ROPATI-5857 format. One record per residue: x, y, z of N, C-alpha, C in turn; residue number from 1. Coordinates in pm, whole numbers. Example, Ala and Ser with C-alpha at 12.3 -4.5 7.8 and 13.67 -1.06 7.14 Angstrom:
2
<<1319 -569 780> <1230 -450 780> <1320 -330 780> 1>;
<<1285 -225 708> <1367 -106 714> <1290 3 787> 2>;
end
This chain:
259
<<-3367 -1096 1358> <-3438 -1092 1482> <-3345 -1044 1595> 1>;
<<-3227 -1103 1603> <-3129 -1068 1709> <-3092 -922 1698> 2>;
<<-3069 -874 1575> <-3034 -732 1552> <-3147 -639 1598> 3>;
<<-3271 -681 1565> <-3388 -597 1604> <-3399 -589 1752> 4>;
<<-3379 -704 1821> <-3389 -707 1966> <-3279 -619 2025> 5>;
<<-3158 -629 1967> <-3047 -547 2017> <-3073 -397 2003> 6>;
<<-3129 -361 1890> <-3165 -218 1866> <-3270 -171 1963> 7>;
<<-3369 -257 1990> <-3477 -221 2085> <-3422 -204 2225> 8>;
<<-3341 -299 2270> <-3281 -287 2404> <-3191 -165 2413> 9>;
<<-3113 -140 2307> <-3028 -20 2309> <-3109 107 2329> 10>;
<<-3223 111 2259> <-3306 235 2264> <-3374 243 2400> 11>;
<<-3424 135 2452> <-3501 142 2579> <-3418 148 2703> 12>;
<<-3301 90 2704> <-3223 83 2826> <-3124 193 2845> 13>;
<<-3062 240 2739> <-2957 345 2750> <-3024 483 2749> 14>;
<<-2947 580 2801> <-3001 716 2799> <-3029 768 2656> 15>;
<<-3128 859 2642> <-3207 916 2754> <-3332 833 2789> 16>;
<<-3367 734 2700> <-3494 663 2721> <-3494 582 2849> 17>;
<<-3383 514 2881> <-3380 424 2998> <-3414 500 3127> 18>;
<<-3336 606 3160> <-3368 683 3282> <-3506 746 3282> 19>;
<<-3553 793 3166> <-3681 853 3158> <-3793 752 3178> 20>;
<<-3776 625 3127> <-3873 525 3151> <-3874 488 3299> 21>;
<<-3756 491 3360> <-3755 463 3509> <-3834 569 3584> 22>;
<<-3808 697 3545> <-3880 804 3611> <-4030 794 3585> 23>;
<<-4066 761 3464> <-4209 754 3428> <-4277 643 3509> 24>;
<<-4204 532 3528> <-4262 427 3609> <-4282 469 3753> 25>;
<<-4189 550 3799> <-4206 600 3936> <-4326 693 3949> 26>;
<<-4342 782 3849> <-4458 872 3849> <-4586 798 3840> 27>;
<<-4594 692 3758> <-4712 609 3748> <-4744 542 3880> 28>;
<<-4643 490 3943> <-4660 416 4072> <-4713 514 4178> 29>;
<<-4659 635 4181> <-4704 733 4276> <-4852 770 4258> 30>;
<<-4891 778 4130> <-5030 822 4096> <-5127 711 4128> 31>;
<<-5087 584 4108> <-5178 471 4126> <-5170 403 4256> 32>;
<<-5061 425 4330> <-5039 348 4456> <-5138 388 4565> 33>;
<<-5178 290 4642> <-5275 315 4749> <-5204 333 4884> 34>;
<<-5093 265 4902> <-5024 268 5027> <-4896 348 5028> 35>;
<<-4848 387 5148> <-4725 466 5160> <-4606 393 5110> 36>;
<<-4586 264 5132> <-4462 199 5080> <-4451 205 4926> 37>;
<<-4565 187 4861> <-4569 196 4716> <-4537 334 4666> 38>;
<<-4589 434 4737> <-4562 570 4704> <-4418 606 4717> 39>;
<<-4360 553 4828> <-4217 576 4850> <-4132 513 4740> 40>;
<<-4178 392 4700> <-4106 324 4590> <-4114 407 4462> 41>;
<<-4230 466 4441> <-4251 548 4319> <-4159 672 4327> 42>;
<<-4152 738 4438> <-4063 852 4454> <-3916 811 4431> 43>;
<<-3882 688 4481> <-3743 645 4459> <-3712 626 4314> 44>;
<<-3803 563 4239> <-3782 540 4097> <-3774 674 4020> 45>;
<<-3868 767 4055> <-3870 894 3991> <-3743 969 4008> 46>;
<<-3699 983 4132> <-3575 1054 4160> <-3455 986 4104> 47>;
<<-3452 851 4110> <-3335 778 4055> <-3324 795 3905> 48>;
<<-3439 791 3832> <-3436 808 3688> <-3389 948 3650> 49>;
<<-3444 1051 3711> <-3400 1186 3675> <-3257 1216 3722> 50>;
<<-3220 1164 3839> <-3082 1187 3883> <-2981 1118 3793> 51>;
<<-3014 997 3747> <-2924 922 3657> <-2905 1001 3527> 52>;
<<-3017 1054 3472> <-3013 1133 3347> <-2925 1256 3366> 53>;
<<-2945 1324 3478> <-2866 1443 3509> <-2717 1412 3521> 54>;
<<-2684 1307 3593> <-2544 1273 3618> <-2478 1233 3484> 55>;
<<-2542 1152 3403> <-2481 1109 3282> <-2465 1224 3182> 56>;
<<-2541 1327 3195> <-2532 1442 3106> <-2429 1543 3147> 57>;
<<-2366 1521 3260> <-2261 1616 3308> <-2127 1581 3240> 58>;
<<-2052 1683 3193> <-1926 1658 3128> <-1823 1582 3216> 59>;
<<-1829 1600 3346> <-1731 1528 3436> <-1754 1378 3423> 60>;
<<-1878 1334 3432> <-1910 1190 3422> <-1890 1137 3278> 61>;
<<-1930 1217 3182> <-1909 1177 3041> <-1763 1159 3010> 62>;
<<-1679 1248 3064> <-1531 1235 3045> <-1481 1106 3102> 63>;
<<-1526 1076 3223> <-1480 956 3291> <-1520 828 3211> 64>;
<<-1641 821 3167> <-1691 710 3089> <-1617 700 2959> 65>;
<<-1599 806 2885> <-1531 806 2757> <-1386 755 2774> 66>;
<<-1318 802 2876> <-1179 757 2902> <-1179 613 2934> 67>;
<<-1278 562 3011> <-1280 420 3043> <-1305 334 2923> 68>;
<<-1382 384 2826> <-1418 303 2703> <-1308 315 2599> 69>;
<<-1223 417 2604> <-1120 437 2510> <-991 370 2558> 70>;
<<-967 251 2500> <-855 170 2556> <-733 165 2464> 71>;
<<-741 222 2348> <-625 231 2255> <-589 374 2239> 72>;
<<-455 403 2246> <-414 543 2218> <-419 573 2069> 73>;
<<-404 702 2035> <-397 740 1895> <-278 671 1823> 74>;
<<-297 646 1694> <-186 581 1622> <-67 674 1612> 75>;
<<49 620 1644> <173 700 1641> <225 702 1496> 76>;
<<210 814 1433> <244 831 1288> <394 851 1272> 77>;
<<467 869 1384> <613 881 1369> <681 744 1341> 78>;
<<605 639 1375> <655 504 1347> <550 429 1268> 79>;
<<573 426 1135> <473 365 1045> <456 219 1075> 80>;
<<334 179 1103> <308 40 1134> <313 -49 1009> 81>;
<<346 -174 1030> <345 -272 921> <199 -316 900> 82>;
<<147 -290 782> <9 -332 749> <-5 -337 595> 83>;
<<-111 -406 557> <-131 -428 411> <-254 -360 363> 84>;
<<-338 -308 450> <-464 -239 407> <-517 -159 521> 85>;
<<-606 -67 486> <-680 15 580> <-828 -21 571> 86>;
<<-888 -47 685> <-1032 -79 692> <-1103 30 767> 87>;
<<-1203 87 706> <-1284 191 765> <-1426 141 793> 88>;
<<-1470 143 917> <-1595 90 954> <-1707 191 944> 89>;
<<-1826 141 909> <-1947 228 909> <-2005 230 1046> 90>;
<<-2139 243 1054> <-2203 246 1183> <-2240 383 1230> 91>;
<<-2227 486 1148> <-2259 620 1184> <-2345 683 1073> 92>;
<<-2354 816 1076> <-2450 881 986> <-2410 878 842> 93>;
<<-2505 831 755> <-2485 836 609> <-2615 883 549> 94>;
<<-2603 956 437> <-2724 1000 366> <-2722 936 226> 95>;
<<-2821 850 199> <-2827 782 66> <-2832 878 -52> 96>;
<<-2900 989 -33> <-2915 1090 -139> <-2882 1226 -83> 97>;
<<-2780 1293 -139> <-2741 1424 -96> <-2756 1520 -215> 98>;
<<-2859 1611 -213> <-2881 1695 -326> <-2767 1785 -363> 99>;
<<-2693 1830 -259> <-2580 1915 -288> <-2465 1850 -359> 100>;
<<-2464 1715 -361> <-2370 1639 -438> <-2432 1581 -566> 101>;
<<-2541 1643 -610> <-2604 1594 -733> <-2680 1460 -709> 102>;
<<-2722 1438 -586> <-2795 1316 -557> <-2713 1195 -517> 103>;
<<-2579 1212 -515> <-2488 1106 -473> <-2500 1086 -322> 104>;
<<-2466 969 -273> <-2464 947 -125> <-2352 1030 -61> 105>;
<<-2372 1061 66> <-2275 1143 139> <-2262 1103 284> 106>;
<<-2148 1123 341> <-2125 1093 480> <-2147 1220 561> 107>;
<<-2168 1199 693> <-2186 1314 782> <-2153 1274 921> 108>;
<<-2144 1372 1007> <-2116 1345 1152> <-1998 1260 1177> 109>;
<<-2017 1158 1261> <-1908 1069 1301> <-1853 988 1185> 110>;
<<-1936 951 1086> <-1890 876 971> <-1793 956 885> 111>;
<<-1824 1086 872> <-1735 1173 795> <-1598 1185 861> 112>;
<<-1597 1183 995> <-1470 1186 1069> <-1391 1058 1040> 113>;
<<-1457 946 1039> <-1386 818 1020> <-1330 818 872> 114>;
<<-1410 864 779> <-1366 865 638> <-1252 960 619> 115>;
<<-1261 1078 682> <-1155 1178 672> <-1023 1123 725> 116>;
<<-1028 1060 841> <-903 1005 898> <-857 887 819> 117>;
<<-945 801 774> <-905 689 693> <-834 735 561> 118>;
<<-890 842 502> <-826 896 380> <-687 952 412> 119>;
<<-681 1022 523> <-549 1078 565> <-446 968 579> 120>;
<<-483 857 642> <-388 745 660> <-356 680 527> 121>;
<<-460 665 439> <-429 602 311> <-338 685 229> 122>;
<<-348 820 232> <-258 903 157> <-119 900 217> 123>;
<<-108 893 344> <25 895 412> <90 762 399> 124>;
<<20 652 402> <80 519 403> <81 449 264> 125>;
<<-5 501 173> <-8 437 45> <-71 304 42> 126>;
<<-169 276 133> <-229 146 143> <-369 138 83> 127>;
<<-409 27 33> <-545 17 -24> <-649 21 86> 128>;
<<-773 59 49> <-877 82 148> <-997 -16 127> 129>;
<<-1045 -69 238> <-1173 -144 241> <-1272 -65 332> 130>;
<<-1392 -49 279> <-1500 11 358> <-1598 -98 399> 131>;
<<-1654 -92 517> <-1741 -198 563> <-1858 -133 641> 132>;
<<-1982 -182 600> <-2103 -136 670> <-2222 -178 592> 133>;
<<-2339 -121 630> <-2461 -144 552> <-2445 -79 416> 134>;
<<-2536 -113 324> <-2517 -68 184> <-2509 82 172> 135>;
<<-2597 157 242> <-2598 304 235> <-2468 361 289> 136>;
<<-2421 301 398> <-2299 348 459> <-2177 326 371> 137>;
<<-2168 200 322> <-2053 164 237> <-2051 251 108> 138>;
<<-2169 270 48> <-2176 353 -74> <-2136 500 -44> 139>;
<<-2182 551 69> <-2150 688 107> <-1999 704 135> 140>;
<<-1939 601 202> <-1799 609 232> <-1717 605 105> 141>;
<<-1755 516 16> <-1677 501 -109> <-1685 633 -190> 142>;
<<-1805 691 -198> <-1822 811 -274> <-1749 930 -212> 143>;
<<-1759 944 -81> <-1688 1049 -8> <-1540 1040 -27> 144>;
<<-1483 917 -14> <-1340 900 -32> <-1296 941 -170> 145>;
<<-1377 911 -270> <-1337 944 -406> <-1357 1093 -438> 146>;
<<-1470 1151 -404> <-1499 1285 -439> <-1424 1390 -354> 147>;
<<-1430 1371 -221> <-1375 1470 -130> <-1228 1451 -101> 148>;
<<-1179 1327 -110> <-1039 1303 -71> <-956 1240 -178> 149>;
<<-1015 1210 -293> <-943 1152 -406> <-866 1024 -369> 150>;
<<-934 945 -284> <-877 818 -243> <-968 704 -299> 151>;
<<-913 613 -378> <-991 503 -433> <-1019 401 -326> 152>;
<<-1130 331 -341> <-1165 218 -250> <-1142 92 -326> 153>;
<<-1052 3 -267> <-1021 -124 -335> <-1132 -227 -314> 154>;
<<-1187 -234 -190> <-1286 -335 -159> <-1403 -270 -93> 155>;
<<-1525 -318 -120> <-1649 -273 -52> <-1715 -388 9> 156>;
<<-1736 -382 140> <-1817 -485 207> <-1946 -410 253> 157>;
<<-2056 -447 195> <-2181 -372 214> <-2297 -456 266> 158>;
<<-2268 -564 339> <-2374 -651 390> <-2382 -653 544> 159>;
<<-2281 -598 608> <-2276 -615 755> <-2373 -516 823> 160>;
<<-2427 -559 934> <-2521 -473 1010> <-2474 -452 1157> 161>;
<<-2364 -513 1194> <-2308 -485 1324> <-2154 -513 1319> 162>;
<<-2089 -489 1434> <-1946 -502 1437> <-1898 -651 1414> 163>;
<<-1974 -743 1467> <-1943 -887 1444> <-1940 -921 1293> 164>;
<<-2038 -867 1223> <-2045 -897 1076> <-1945 -812 1002> 165>;
<<-1915 -688 1052> <-1805 -613 990> <-1680 -699 980> 166>;
<<-1644 -762 1092> <-1523 -840 1099> <-1542 -970 1017> 167>;
<<-1654 -1037 1032> <-1674 -1164 964> <-1668 -1151 810> 168>;
<<-1741 -1055 755> <-1743 -1039 611> <-1620 -972 554> 169>;
<<-1564 -882 626> <-1441 -814 580> <-1325 -910 577> 170>;
<<-1315 -996 679> <-1209 -1094 691> <-1203 -1188 565> 171>;
<<-1318 -1223 517> <-1326 -1311 400> <-1264 -1237 280> 172>;
<<-1301 -1112 259> <-1256 -1034 145> <-1104 -1013 159> 173>;
<<-1060 -977 275> <-915 -950 296> <-829 -1069 274> 174>;
<<-872 -1182 339> <-791 -1307 325> <-785 -1354 184> 175>;
<<-896 -1337 106> <-896 -1376 -35> <-794 -1300 -118> 176>;
<<-760 -1181 -71> <-658 -1090 -139> <-523 -1104 -74> 177>;
<<-509 -1200 25> <-377 -1218 89> <-343 -1118 195> 178>;
<<-447 -1047 244> <-424 -945 348> <-441 -1007 485> 179>;
<<-340 -996 570> <-343 -1055 699> <-335 -945 812> 180>;
<<-288 -830 779> <-266 -726 885> <-326 -593 832> 181>;
<<-407 -532 912> <-478 -411 872> <-461 -299 969> 182>;
<<-482 -175 923> <-502 -61 1004> <-655 -38 1020> 183>;
<<-707 -43 1137> <-852 -42 1157> <-900 96 1206> 184>;
<<-977 163 1129> <-1024 297 1158> <-1167 296 1207> 185>;
<<-1191 341 1327> <-1327 356 1381> <-1321 453 1498> 186>;
<<-1441 475 1562> <-1440 568 1678> <-1352 520 1789> 187>;
<<-1297 612 1866> <-1209 575 1978> <-1275 484 2076> 188>;
<<-1400 507 2110> <-1468 416 2210> <-1504 284 2149> 189>;
<<-1517 280 2018> <-1556 154 1949> <-1435 66 1910> 190>;
<<-1316 129 1912> <-1201 60 1859> <-1167 -74 1929> 191>;
<<-1177 -76 2061> <-1144 -196 2135> <-1231 -316 2093> 192>;
<<-1362 -295 2095> <-1452 -406 2058> <-1432 -446 1911> 193>;
<<-1419 -346 1821> <-1402 -375 1683> <-1269 -452 1654> 194>;
<<-1161 -405 1716> <-1034 -470 1695> <-1034 -615 1746> 195>;
<<-1104 -643 1854> <-1109 -781 1898> <-1200 -869 1814> 196>;
<<-1300 -815 1755> <-1383 -892 1661> <-1298 -931 1538> 197>;
<<-1218 -838 1487> <-1133 -863 1371> <-1023 -964 1406> 198>;
<<-964 -950 1526> <-861 -1048 1569> <-920 -1183 1585> 199>;
<<-1046 -1193 1633> <-1112 -1322 1648> <-1138 -1384 1512> 200>;
<<-1152 -1300 1413> <-1174 -1346 1274> <-1047 -1381 1203> 201>;
<<-933 -1376 1269> <-805 -1419 1216> <-731 -1305 1142> 202>;
<<-764 -1184 1169> <-694 -1069 1104> <-615 -993 1208> 203>;
<<-488 -970 1180> <-405 -886 1270> <-446 -739 1256> 204>;
<<-448 -672 1373> <-502 -533 1373> <-403 -435 1433> 205>;
<<-388 -324 1358> <-321 -205 1409> <-433 -106 1444> 206>;
<<-464 -78 1568> <-575 14 1603> <-544 155 1558> 207>;
<<-643 218 1495> <-634 358 1456> <-759 430 1494> 208>;
<<-778 452 1628> <-898 520 1678> <-903 667 1639> 209>;
<<-1019 719 1619> <-1032 860 1587> <-1146 918 1673> 210>;
<<-1149 1048 1692> <-1259 1115 1759> <-1259 1098 1908> 211>;
<<-1148 1073 1974> <-1144 1068 2119> <-1199 1201 2179> 212>;
<<-1294 1190 2266> <-1365 1310 2313> <-1320 1347 2457> 213>;
<<-1306 1470 2481> <-1279 1518 2619> <-1334 1660 2630> 214>;
<<-1402 1680 2743> <-1455 1812 2775> <-1342 1904 2822> 215>;
<<-1329 2024 2767> <-1219 2109 2807> <-1260 2228 2897> 216>;
<<-1390 2226 2938> <-1430 2335 3032> <-1384 2303 3170> 217>;
<<-1403 2393 3261> <-1358 2379 3397> <-1458 2437 3494> 218>;
<<-1434 2420 3622> <-1517 2475 3723> <-1656 2413 3728> 219>;
<<-1752 2493 3764> <-1891 2435 3781> <-1947 2387 3651> 220>;
<<-1901 2432 3537> <-1955 2384 3409> <-1935 2236 3384> 221>;
<<-1842 2179 3459> <-1820 2030 3447> <-1935 1950 3501> 222>;
<<-2021 2016 3579> <-2130 1948 3645> <-2263 1997 3602> 223>;
<<-2269 2078 3495> <-2392 2130 3434> <-2423 2044 3312> 224>;
<<-2541 1975 3312> <-2572 1886 3203> <-2579 1955 3067> 225>;
<<-2541 1882 2962> <-2561 1927 2824> <-2575 1803 2733> 226>;
<<-2632 1827 2616> <-2659 1717 2526> <-2535 1647 2473> 227>;
<<-2430 1725 2449> <-2310 1669 2400> <-2251 1566 2495> 228>;
<<-2246 1605 2620> <-2195 1514 2723> <-2283 1388 2734> 229>;
<<-2415 1405 2725> <-2503 1289 2737> <-2484 1192 2619> 230>;
<<-2461 1252 2497> <-2440 1169 2380> <-2310 1084 2396> 231>;
<<-2204 1148 2447> <-2078 1073 2459> <-2084 973 2573> 232>;
<<-2153 1010 2682> <-2172 911 2788> <-2248 788 2741> 233>;
<<-2353 814 2662> <-2431 702 2609> <-2348 614 2518> 234>;
<<-2272 675 2433> <-2185 594 2337> <-2083 512 2417> 235>;
<<-2026 568 2524> <-1928 495 2601> <-1993 376 2676> 236>;
<<-2111 404 2731> <-2182 293 2799> <-2219 182 2703> 237>;
<<-2265 220 2581> <-2298 120 2480> <-2178 32 2446> 238>;
<<-2066 95 2432> <-1946 18 2395> <-1898 -73 2507> 239>;
<<-1903 -30 2628> <-1860 -111 2741> <-1956 -230 2762> 240>;
<<-2087 -202 2748> <-2183 -312 2758> <-2166 -403 2640> 241>;
<<-2148 -348 2519> <-2126 -430 2401> <-2010 -526 2410> 242>;
<<-1898 -473 2468> <-1783 -563 2481> <-1807 -669 2585> 243>;
<<-1878 -640 2691> <-1915 -740 2786> <-2000 -848 2724> 244>;
<<-2095 -812 2642> <-2179 -908 2571> <-2099 -991 2471> 245>;
<<-2003 -926 2402> <-1913 -997 2310> <-1836 -1108 2381> 246>;
<<-1777 -1073 2492> <-1697 -1173 2565> <-1783 -1282 2625> 247>;
<<-1902 -1249 2666> <-1991 -1344 2726> <-2038 -1444 2617> 248>;
<<-2080 -1396 2504> <-2126 -1481 2395> <-2014 -1571 2344> 249>;
<<-1898 -1521 2336> <-1780 -1598 2290> <-1748 -1706 2394> 250>;
<<-1750 -1671 2520> <-1719 -1766 2625> <-1818 -1886 2630> 251>;
<<-1944 -1852 2595> <-2047 -1954 2597> <-2064 -2023 2462> 252>;
<<-1976 -1993 2367> <-1987 -2049 2231> <-2118 -2022 2162> 253>;
<<-2178 -1908 2192> <-2303 -1868 2130> <-2284 -1781 2010> 254>;
<<-2171 -1714 2005> <-2139 -1631 1889> <-1989 -1614 1882> 255>;
<<-1924 -1690 1791> <-1781 -1688 1779> <-1741 -1672 1636> 256>;
<<-1636 -1590 1610> <-1588 -1573 1472> <-1525 -1702 1423> 257>;
<<-1556 -1734 1292> <-1487 -1848 1228> <-1357 -1799 1165> 258>;
<<-1252 -1863 1202> <-1122 -1821 1153> <-1081 -1887 1023> 259>;
end
């Protein structure tokens, strides 16, 4: 129930739905309002919703939000960190059945980037790998690691549905195998929240963020909206709000990792 509510709020409040709903409410108020104050309020809502959507879709604002949400730098491979395992988190695109792979599950999009970087680190460091996510994600990650990168998966955690459960369930598996310190692979904007969930679960973390985004255009193009910028702005907002919720729930003892 909590996860369903979270998904609903994520869909309705964050872009593009949130600003569009605000604009739609303004248009409805303008059409139905009888008095001038209500019509002015409708105009305000309409303009605010559309302006918010425009601003969040500009590369300049998306850059700023992504940088604010990315709090860990890239892993320094010149100095090999002390760790006992690599953990790759799901939470992105997975296909349960991929015809081009003979019907095997496959990764795509951001999940493929995580798997690719996790495989690169596993080959370079010689560490065992744990994959964590929903069943389809975990299966796709395990298959992709084996087929595309020739990296075996030591542990599979396939019951988690959010970052809190990623940490909770993975920590049990890792501790049972004597693993106390991990290299944690996930999106750059997600790394901060994920690392703190794992640390709260009693696992030491070496952050290994991947996919840090930055717009490389210049001039007026920085202020022209596009879908890529809107996507990254939305992801950054989601992570910043998610971290605030994580800290609030922990402070109120409403959701805390068991160590």
